[in-house]
N, C-alpha and C positions, 0 to 999 in steps of 0.2 A: 421483451421484458426479462425473459429467463437469462439471455446473454448479458444484459445489463447487470442483473443481480450477481451472476457468476463473475463478471469482471470486477465489480466492486468488492465482493467477498474475497476474490483471489488477490486483489491488490492489498487488502488489509492483511491477509495471511502472509504474503511475501514481505510486506513492510514489518509486521510484528516479528516474524521469524528471523529476518535479517538483523533487525535492531537488537533483539534479545541475544542472538548468537554473538554479535559484535560486542555488546556490553559485557557479556559473561567472559568472552575470550580476553578482552582488554583487562577486566578486573583480575582474572587469574594470572595474566602475564605481568602486570605491573604491581599487583598486590603482594602482601607478605603472608606466607602460610605458617600458621602456628597451631598449637594444640590448646584449645579453650576448655574451660570446665563449666558444665551445666550446673548452675547454682540453684535456679528455681524455675517454676512454670506457673503462669497466672493468666487470667482472662482479662481482656480489655474490651469495653463496649462503647459504641457511639450511637446516639439517638438522632434520627432525622425526623423533623416535624416542621409544621408551619403554623406559627402563632397567628391569631386572628388579626388581619390588617397588616401583616408583615410578610417578608419573603421567606421561603423555605430555608432552613438551616440545619446544620449537623453539629452536635455537641457531645463531648465525652461524658460518660456517666457510669457509675458502678453497675455491673451487669445485673445484680439483683434489683436495684432501683430502676434500671432501664426496662426490664421485662414487666415490673409492676406498673410503671408509667404507661407502657403500651397496653396493658390489660385494662387500665382505667380509662384511657382516652379512646382506644379502639385500634385494631390492627390495620384498618384502612387508612388511618391518619398518622400512625407512628411506625417507623421502621427501625429495627435494631440490628446493628452490625457488630458481630462478636468476633474477636481475633484472639487466638491462643498464642501467647508470647513466651519466649524463653529468655531467662536472664543468664547471660554468659559472663564469665570472668576471663578476659582476653589479655594475654601478656603482650606488652608493647615492646618495640625494638630498644627503647631506653631502659628496659627492666621494670617499668611500672606495670600495674594491673588496671585494667579499665573494664567497668561494668557496662555491658551493651545489651540492649533489648532487640531480639530478633524474632521474626515471625516463625513459629514452629513449622509451618508448611514449607518454608524455604530451607530449614535445617533437616526436615524429615526425621525428627527426633522425638516423636510422640511416645514411643515405647522405651525411651532411654530413661534409666533411673537417675535421680539427682546425684551429682558428683561424678557423672560419667565424663570422659574426655571426648571432645569433638574436634576433628580437624577442620579448620576454617581458614579463610583468606580475608584479610582486611586491607582496606585502601589506606596507605600512609597519610594521604592528604585529607581523607575523611574516615577517621578511625571507627566511627559508628556504622560505616558501611561494611557489614560482615556477611560473607556468603560462603557456601560450600565450594570446595575446589571443583573445577569443571571436569566432568567425567564423560566418557564415551556415550553413556546412555542419554545424558542430557543433550549432548551434541546431536545425537540421532533424533531426539524429539524435535529440536529446532529445525533440523534438515527435513523432517517429515512435514512440518508446518510449511516450510518453503516449497516442498514438492507439491503439497496440496494446492498452494496458491498458484504455482506455475500450471498445474493441471486445469484449474478453474479458468485461468487466463487463456489457456489454449482453447477451451470450450467457447469462451466469449469471442475469440478472434479466429475461429476455425475456418471461416470463409476466406479471409485474406491469406491465411497460412496455406490452405490447399491451393489457391490460385497461384501463389508464389512458387510452391513446389512443382505444380504442373508446368508452369512456364520454364522453371529451371531445368526440368528433364525433357521438355519438348525440343529444346535447342533452337527455338525461334525467338526473334526479337519481339519485344512487347509492342503491340500497336499503340501508337501515340494518337490519342483522340484529337481530332481537329478542333480548333477553337471555334466558337459560335460565330457564324458569318455576320458581319454588321449589316444593318439595314441600308439598302441602296436607294439612291434618289431616282427620279424618273429618267434623267439623262443617263445615268449609269446603267439602268435597266435597258434603255434603248440601245446603248452601246453594246451590251452583251447580246441583245437580240440580233443586232446586225452582224455581229461576229459569228453567231450560230447560223444565220442565213447564208453567209459566205462559205462557211464550212459545208453546208448542205449542197450548195452548188458545186463545190469542188469534190463532192463524194466522200467527205470525212464526217464520221459520226460526231454529232455535237457532244462535247464534254464540258463539264463545269466542275470546278473544285473550289474549296473554301479559300485556297490561296489566291485564285484568280478573282474571286469575289472581293477579297480583302484588297487586292490591288486596285480594283475598280473603286472601292470605297475610299481609298486614300488618294484618289486622283490619278490613277495610272493612265498613261498616254495611250492613244489608239495603237501605236506601234507595239506596245507590250502585249496586245491581244492579237497581233498579226494582221492589223488593219492598216490600210494606207489611205491617206486623205484623197 
């Protein structure tokens, strides 16, 4: 069970780290880097609840009203999601100015005063997709997530990995497991018994292998077992 959990969590870490690193690198390489202006900061809330007889839903609501609604209905029935957003004025390539709302956590600009200049990268095909330029620290965080995922996967598959390493350094060929011998008929069993009896008379130790059993199963002739009519 521990290996299964480690494998699942490791897979999630590898996928999340690789996807995030690829998306950030692609955005920085194909985007346009400009200097935006921090115009305003504000809060935005969403309320998640389930009306009687309906499915659960999430709706935007002013933060003050959202917390009052949760207090009236109950914390167990209502969940409030608060996000702090930054309103940026981003200069476009055509010389125009575009107002873009960006999550403050992505900008890491909680302590910046209004009017500050922020270096950002926007996607020309999606001007509202504004992010910080990719830095070495962020690359290291994504690589750390990838490393954690690889470590957990190694724990999950430690058995096969160790066997493969031992066989690689032993210099021996891997044993190939014989296929399961098919069920023989009475006539085939009698044929094998006669062959062993003839070997006993000749002073040869009786031997049997899965290959010979399979030959008998598919209708091998007497001569294939060294018997003469």
